C-alpha positions in Angstrom: 4.2 14.4 7.0 5.9 11.1 6.4 5.5 8.2 8.8 7.1 4.8 8.8 6.9 1.6 10.9 10.2 0.2 11.8 11.5 -2.8 13.7 13.4 -2.7 17.0 14.3 -5.2 19.7 11.2 -3.9 21.6 8.9 -4.6 18.6 7.6 -2.4 15.8 7.6 1.3 16.3 5.8 4.2 14.7 8.3 6.7 13.2 8.2 10.2 11.8 10.6 11.0 9.0 12.5 14.2 9.6 15.0 14.6 6.8 17.7 11.9 7.2 16.4 10.9 10.6 13.4 9.1 12.1 11.8 10.2 15.3 10.4 7.4 17.5 7.0 9.0 18.0 5.9 7.1 21.1 9.3 7.6 22.8 9.2 11.4 22.1 5.4 11.7 22.8 4.4 8.8 25.2 0.6 9.6 24.8 0.8 8.3 21.2 0.8 4.6 20.8 3.8 2.9 19.1 1.5 1.3 16.6 0.1 3.3 13.7 -3.3 1.6 13.6 -3.6 1.9 17.4 -2.7 5.6 17.2 -5.4 6.2 14.5 -8.0 4.1 16.5 -7.2 6.3 19.6 -8.1 9.4 17.6 -4.6 10.9 18.0 -4.0 13.9 15.6 -0.8 12.5 14.3 -0.2 15.5 11.9 -0.4 17.9 14.9 1.9 15.7 17.0 4.3 15.5 14.0 4.5 19.3 13.6 5.3 19.6 17.3 8.0 16.9 17.3 9.7 18.2 14.2 10.2 21.5 15.9 12.4 19.8 18.6 16.0 18.8 18.3 15.9 16.5 21.3 16.7 12.7 21.3 14.6 9.7 20.3 16.0 9.9 16.8 17.7 7.2 14.6 19.2 7.5 11.1 16.7 6.7 8.4 19.2 4.8 6.5 19.8 2.4 9.4 16.2 1.4 10.2 14.6 -2.0 9.3 11.2 -1.4 7.9 8.0 -3.3 8.8 4.8 -3.1 6.8 3.3 0.3 7.5 0.3 -1.3 9.2 1.4 -4.9 10.0 -2.1 -6.0 10.9 -4.8 -3.8 9.2 -8.3 -4.4 10.3 -9.3 -4.8 6.6 -7.2 -4.7 3.5 -9.6 -4.2 0.6 -8.2 -4.4 -2.9 -9.6 -3.4 -6.3 -9.1 -5.4 -9.4 -9.4 -4.0 -12.9 -9.4 -0.3 -11.8 -7.6 1.2 -14.7 -9.1 1.2 -18.2 -5.9 0.0 -19.9 -5.4 -2.9 -17.5 -9.0 -4.1 -18.0 -8.4 -3.9 -21.8 -5.1 -5.8 -21.7 -6.9 -8.6 -19.9 -9.5 -8.7 -22.7 -12.3 -7.1 -20.5 -14.6 -4.2 -20.9 -14.8 -1.6 -18.1 -16.4 -3.5 -15.2 -19.8 -2.2 -14.1 -18.8 -2.5 -10.4 -15.3 -2.8 -8.8 -13.9 -6.2 -8.4 -13.2 -6.2 -4.7 -11.1 -8.8 -2.9 -9.3 -8.9 0.5 -5.8 -9.5 1.6 -4.6 -11.1 4.8 -2.0 -9.7 7.2 0.4 -12.7 6.5 0.5 -11.7 2.9 2.2 -8.4 3.7 5.8 -7.5 3.7 7.9 -4.4 4.2 10.1 -2.2 2.0 13.4 -3.9 1.4 12.2 -7.3 2.5 12.4 -10.4 0.3 9.1 -11.5 -1.3 8.5 -15.2 -1.6 8.3 -16.9 -5.0 6.1 -19.9 -4.1 7.3 -23.5 -4.6 4.1 -24.3 -6.3 4.1 -21.8 -9.1 6.4 -19.8 -11.5 3.7 -17.4 -12.5 4.6 -14.6 -10.1 3.6 -11.2 -11.2 4.0 -7.6 -10.1 1.3 -4.9 -9.8 2.1 -1.2 -9.0 -0.7 0.3 -6.8 -1.6 3.2 -4.5 -2.5 2.3 -0.9 -5.0 4.4 1.0 -5.0 4.4 4.8 -8.3 5.3 6.5 -7.9 7.7 9.5 -11.3 7.6 11.2 -14.5 5.7 11.4 -16.6 6.3 8.4 -20.0 4.9 9.5 -22.3 3.9 6.6 -23.3 5.6 3.4 -20.6 8.2 3.1 -21.1 10.6 0.1 -18.3 11.2 -2.4 -18.1 14.8 -1.2 -17.4 13.6 2.4 -15.2 10.6 1.5 -11.7 12.1 1.4 -12.1 13.5 4.9 -11.8 9.9 6.2 -8.4 9.4 4.5 -5.3 9.8 6.8 -2.7 9.2 4.0 -1.3 7.3 1.1 1.5 4.8 0.5 2.7 2.4 -2.2 1.7 -1.2 -2.7 2.9 -4.0 -4.8 0.0 -6.5 -5.2 2.2 -9.5 -6.2 0.0 -12.1 -7.7 0.4 -15.9 -8.2 -1.5 -15.9 -11.5 -2.2 -19.6 -12.0 -3.7 -19.9 -8.5 -5.6 -16.6 -9.0 -7.3 -18.3 -12.0 -8.1 -21.6 -10.3 -11.4 -20.2 -9.2 -13.6 -17.2 -10.0 -12.7 -15.8 -6.6 -9.2 -14.1 -6.8 -8.5 -14.5 -3.0 -6.2 -17.5 -3.1 -3.8 -16.1 -5.7 -3.6 -12.8 -3.8 -2.8 -14.2 -0.4 0.4 -16.2 -0.5 2.7 -15.4 2.4 4.8 -12.2 1.9 3.6 -11.2 -1.5 2.1 -7.8 -0.7 4.7 -5.1 -0.5 3.6 -2.2 1.6 5.6 1.0 2.2 8.1 2.4 2.8 6.3 5.6 4.0 2.8 6.9 4.7 2.3 10.5 3.4 -0.3 12.4 5.1 -3.2 13.4 2.8 -2.6 17.2 3.3 0.7 16.9 1.4 -0.9 15.3 -1.7 -3.5 16.2 -4.3 -7.1 15.3 -3.2 -7.4 11.5 -3.6 -3.8 11.3 -4.7 -5.0 12.0 -8.2 -2.7 13.0 -11.0 0.3 11.2 -9.8 2.7 9.2 -11.9 2.8 5.4 -11.0 5.4 3.1 -12.3 6.9 -0.4 -11.8 10.4 -1.4 -12.8 11.7 -5.0 -13.0 15.5 -5.3 -12.8 15.6 -1.6 -13.8 13.3 -2.0 -16.8 10.1 0.1 -16.8 7.1 -2.3 -17.0 4.2 -0.1 -16.0 4.0 3.7 -16.4 0.7 5.5 -15.9 -1.1 8.1 -13.9 -3.6 7.7 -11.0 -6.0 10.0 -12.8 -6.7 7.0 -15.1 -8.4 5.0 -12.3 -11.9 3.9 -13.2 -13.1 4.5 -9.6 -11.2 7.1 -7.7 -10.6 7.1 -4.0 -13.7 9.1 -3.1 -16.0 6.9 -5.3 -14.5 3.7 -3.8 -15.0 4.9 -0.3 -18.7 5.8 -1.1 -19.2 2.4 -2.7 -17.6 0.5 0.1 -19.6 2.3 2.8 -22.8 1.2 1.2 -21.8 -2.2 2.6 -19.5 -1.7 5.6 -18.0 0.7 8.0 -14.3 1.5 7.3 -12.3 1.9 10.5 -9.0 3.7 11.4 -6.1 1.7 10.1 -8.1 -0.1 7.3 -6.2 -0.1 3.9 -7.6 0.3 0.4 -5.4 -0.9 -2.5 -6.4 0.9 -5.6 -5.7 -1.3 -8.5 -2.9 -1.5 -11.1 -2.5 -0.1 -14.6 -1.5 -1.9 -17.8 1.8 -3.6 -18.2 1.6 -6.6 -16.0 3.7 -9.6 -16.7 0.8 -12.0 -17.6 -0.5 -9.7 -20.4 2.9 -9.6 -22.2 3.8 -11.7 -25.1 5.7 -13.7 -24.0 4.6 -13.4 -20.4 7.1 -12.0 -17.9 7.3 -13.7 -14.5 9.4 -12.7 -11.6 12.2 -15.0 -10.7 14.5 -15.6 -7.8 17.0 -12.8 -7.6 14.9 -10.3 -9.3 14.5 -6.7 -8.0 11.1 -5.1 -8.3 10.5 -1.3 -7.7 7.2 0.4 -7.4 7.2 4.2 -7.4 4.3 6.7 -7.0 5.2 10.3 -7.5 5.4 12.3 -4.3 4.6 9.2 -2.2 7.6 7.0 -2.3 9.7 4.1 -3.8 9.0 0.6 -2.6 11.8 -2.0 -3.3 11.7 -5.7 -2.9 13.8 -8.6 -4.1 12.4 -12.0 -5.0 13.5 -15.1 -3.2 12.5 -18.7 -3.6 10.4 -20.3 -0.9 12.5 -22.6 1.3 
């Protein structure tokens, strides 16, 4: 099943994609909250609800082509990102394989939706793209989840562009500041339920394109730490909750590693595509 979050005059709504239409889930099934994170936290079986709704031809539908997207989860409880999680990306940065994932967090104000304009900051021209897979947690993990158990806690997968302000990222040993400028984390357009994808979304082609030119082209099987391993490691430390998001790192080909470097500019179009999940498109606009 494919889910979206879209904007209306009544606020953000959880939608179910059915061909060329989107079903407003809460309008069609009032027991389901209109917010994806709230629906997951309430323990709603969204796949079962979706199967029931797709068998009906009643109202509460709008054209998919006409919706205005919001970030899939506008305010995740936690957005946990991995740095250096592909062998080739670590190598292009002059690093060996890390002995432990380089985790960092993103704030909700850094997120933006499919088709929205990302903000090129006034204070930097070193604005870079990063194609990544997003993992949405579907239920409370508790602590110390094993790798064998880990994927049972995943509700689905989406696409993420971890746009990075590289000079600010390098101002300190902690990457947080360069990864949290407003509207720099593209998230969407759809969330594909885990049952429709290979376990851990492994073996999928992942690609970024800048103004139509392929910049990154890899496969999710090349991650250093896969989704199950990542969940197991994180739950040594913390409980993952419904609606938390894991961003799984980027492969080689980023702009800062090129000679000369390639930075995104005002007016550029950046596309991130993950096989069988979706195509995330954003344009770049100058701040102010």
